[in-house]
N, C-alpha and C positions, 0 to 999 in steps of 0.2 A: 301100332306105333304111332303115338302122339310124337308132335314135336312143334317149336315156338313159330307162331307165324312171322312170317321173312317183312311182309306189308302190315300197314297201319291203320286203322278207321280218320280219313280225311288225305289220306296219300291217294296222289294222280298216277295211274298205270295204264298201261295200255296192254293188248293181248299178245303175245308171243308171235300168233300167227296170222289172225283176223283185224283187219281194218277198223279196232274201234280203241275208244281208250274211258279212263271215266274215275270217279273220286270214290273210293271202299268207303260204305257205310255201314259194314257190320262183318263179322269174320266168325265163324265156325271150325274149328279146330280141327273136325276132322267132314267128310260130307255129310250135309244132313238135308240131304234132297230126294225126292220119289226115285223110285226105280227105274219107271216108266221116263224119266228125266235122264238119268242116267244109261238106261238101255238105247235113247236114241242116241246117242253119240256114237259116229262110228268105231267100230271095233278096234281097229288101227289106231285111231285119235283116242280113245276112251282114259282119261285120266285114273292113278291110282285113288283111292278114299282116302288110303291114311296118311293126308294130309291139308294142311288150311285151303278153306275153300272163303271166297271172298265174293261178298256182293256189292255190286257195284250200280251208281248213276252212269250206265253207260252214255255213249253217243257215236253216231259213226256219221261219214257224210248227209246221208239221208234224214235220219230220225235219232230219236231217245229212247230210253228201256232202262231195265234193269238185268243187269245179267248176274248168273252165277258160276264165279269162272275160279276153277284150281292153282295153287299157287305156281305149280309148275309151266302155267300158260299166261303168267304175267310177268310182265318187265317193268319198272321204275321210268314214268315218263318225264322226260325232261325237258319236252318242247318248250315248255313257259306260255303255251298257248292257252286260251282261256276255253271254262267249260259252260256250255248253253244249258244243261238239262233243267228243267222248270222246275225239278222238286230240291234241288239244290237248298232253298236259301230256307225248305222245310227242317233239313238237317244239320246245315253247317252254319255258321258264322264266318266270313270270309275278313280273316286279319287284314291291315294295313303292308304285310308282306305279301299278300297272294296265299299266303297258306288256311286252309280249310280248319275250322275247330268245329266239333260238335255243339250243338247247342242245347242248353239244360233245356230238355222236353220232360214239362209236368205232367208228374202220374194223376190218376183219375182217382 
């Protein structure tokens, strides 16, 4: 059962359990990662596959990375704190209002 995504590209979100946040740069309508990745999640915490999954330019206090997170594990981040991920400029233009807008990426 596929449903509409609650969050959108360019939105800043935070993880419901773990201390990281990031900006969404892609959305899969349902789980679309490897079986190995899915099985690496402890069974009691494993999300359902039939929900949107989000690709984030993520960061925590120590580092920046790319994360793949189920919708059930995300919350809107309304902290207003800036993000420092070094790849943000590759994907987004930041408006005067602080919102992230996807960049027009030329096709090869």
